[in-house]
N, C-alpha and C positions, 0 to 999 in steps of 0.2 A: 838249253837242255830239254825244255818242254817239247820243242819242235823235233828234236832228235828222238825222244821217246815215242812220240806219236807216230812219226814216220816209220820207226822200227816196228812198232806194234802192227801198223797197217800192213806191213810186209811179212808179218808172222814171226818176228824176232823179238826177244826180250832184251832189255838194256841192263847191264851191270855197270854201276857207276863207281869209279875208284878215284877219289880226290887226292891230288899230289900237292902237299904243302911245301915240300922241299924240291926245287927244280934242279938239284944236282944230278949228274949223270948216273951215279950209283942208285939214287932213290928211284929215278925213272926206270932203270934196268930192273930193279927189284920188283917194281909194280907190274911191269910187262911180264916178267917171269911168273909172278903170282897169277895174273890173268890166264897165262898159258896153262897153269896147273888146273884151272877151272874148265879147261877145254872149250874156250869160247870159239865162236866161228870167225870172228874178226875183231879188230881193235881200231877204234877211232881216237886218235891222239890229239889233245889240245896242248900244244907246246908253243907258247907265244914268244919265248925269248930266244935270242940268237945263241948258237953254240950246241944246241941239241941236234945230233947227227942221225939222220934217218937210217943210214946203213947200220949203225950200231943197234938201233931198235930192231931192225930186221934180223940181225944176228941173234938177238935174244929171243925174238918171237918165233923163229924158225919158219915153218910153212904157213903160219897164221897171217892172213892178209891184213895189211895196215893201210889206213888213209890218215893223212895228217891235216888237221885243221889249223890254218895259219902256217905260213912258211915264207921264205924270201921269194919275191916275185921272180919267176923265171926258173925256179929250182926244178930239176928233172926228177921229181919224186911224185908218187900218187898223193895229191894234195888238193884242198879246196880252200880258197881264200877270197876275201873281199879286196878289190883293187883300190887300196888306200893311197897308193902313189898317184894315180890319176885323179882321185878325189881331191888330194891336196893341190895338184896342178890346177884343177878347176877353180878352187877357191883363190889361189894366188893370181891366176889369170883374170878372174873377176875383179880383183882389186886393181890390177894393172889397167884393165879396161876402163875403170872408173877414174883413171888419171893418177893413181898413187904410184910413187917411185921410192919413197923411204918406207919400206915394208919390213918390219921386224917379225920375229917368230918366237913363240914359246913352244918348245917341243916336249914330247913325252920322253921317258927314259929310253935312250937310244940303243939299249940292249934288247929292246922289244922289236920284233919284226914290224909291227904296225907303226910304231913311233919312227923307226928308221925309214920306212917307206914314205910316211907323211913328210918327214924332214927332207928327204931326197926330192920329193915332188915340189916342195917350196923352193929349195935351193936351185934345182936345175931350171925351173921356170924363171926364177930371178936372173940367173946367169944368161939364159937365152935372150933376155932383154937388156943385158949389160948392166944389171943392177947390183948393188952392194949386198953381200950375204953375210957380213960380219955380225949383224944384229940378231943373234940367236942365243936363247937362254933355255936350259932344260928345267922342266918341272917333273912331278911324279904322278900326274893324272888328277891330283886333288885340287879343289878350289883354293885351298890355302897356298899351294905351291904356285898357282897361277897368279895369286895376289902378290906374292913375294917376287916372282919373276918380272911382273910388270913394273913394280917399284924399282927393281934393279935396272931394267931397260931405261926407265925415265931418268934415272940418276946419271946415265952415261951417254945418252944420245937423244936426238929428236926423231920422231917418226909420225907418219900420218895414217898408218894402217898396221894391223897386228894379225898375223896368222897364228892361231892357237891350236895345239895338238888335240884337244878334245873340249867338249862343251863345259865340263866341270871347271877346267882351268880357265876357260873363257869367262865364266861367271866371276871367278876371283879377280881376273884381270880388269873386268868392267868395274868391279868395286874399287880396285886400287886407283883406276883412272878417275872415277868420280870423287874419291877422297882427295885427289890432287886438283880438283876443280876442272878436270878435262871431260868434256861431254862426248858421248858416243851416240850417233856417228858424226856429230857436227865437227868435232876436232880430230877424232881418231876413229876409223872404221875397224871393226873386229869381226873375225870369223871363228867358228868353232869346228867341231868334227864329231859325228855320231848321230845327231838329231835325237837326243834323248827327249822323252815327252815334256819335261819341264822347260826346255830351252825356248819353246814357242811362247813362254810366259815370262821370260826374262825382261828386264827393262834396260834397253829395248829388246824386242824379240830377235833371236840370234840367226844370222845367216850361217849356214852350216852345210854339211853333206850327210845324207842318210845312209847308214849301213843296214842291209837287209839280213838281220841276224836269223830270222826264221828260215829264210832261203838257204843261209849258210848251213844250218843244221840239216835241212831236208836234203840238200845236194850232197853233204858229207855222208849221210846214211845211204842214200841211193847209190853213190859211187862205191862205197864199201860193200854193199850187198852185190853189186855187179862183180866185184873182185872175188867175193865168196862163191857166187854161183857160176861165174864164168872166169876161171883162173887166167885165161888168155886175154882178158880185158887190158887195153893199152894203159901204160903208165903215163899219166899226164897231169897237168895242173888245170883245174877247173876254176874259172875266175868269175866273180860276181861284181858287176859295176856298182859304183855309188850313184846317188841321185843328188844333184845340186839343189839346195833349198835356199832361196833368197828371201830374207826378211828385212827388218829395219835397222840392223846394227851396221850396215855398210851404206855408204853414200859417196857421190863424186867428191874428189879432193877439193 
């Protein structure tokens, strides 16, 4: 949000922020309709969950340009997103290159675009190598859910590596493994996702991928202003790559 506000101000625009606590279609429509009454020049939508239809937003917004932050990869709408699918592929391939074959996953809630993309990246990379993809448990982004998911996996199967949907859940998973006398990475390698500042100081420091959130805000505002000032700007999806960060939570099998 800081990046969005700074980028908008540098371009001569002010930011009106409207927080949506209820992601129902009706609440989203009401919020967009309210912004329209304020005669805003454009709308930058953060809609991280599956089921929000861009066409319906356009119907409510009328001629007000919209750019969506986060969407399904490949969607034919004006949107900006981080390539979480390929980020998850990079992490999974890293573990496979280290010799791991029994690789389980703790995903985020799969009604989120980001969680679904990360899950698909893990699953399709595993399948491409002929590996089993039945070892997946859902969490809710929190460390507590990562802890419980790891215990659930340990109770039902053996694995040498764990792909976790974000760094917070990875923290909980590491704690669960240590509680069972399992060392990371000596016994099980673990990866996270996001590269939050704290994960470099986990024990052990976490292998993960970095999302460029500042760039996401800047690119979203830039694209929206292009659509405001040049209505013939092409409708496209602008994608920001992730950056693989290797630390000490992964090791050869």
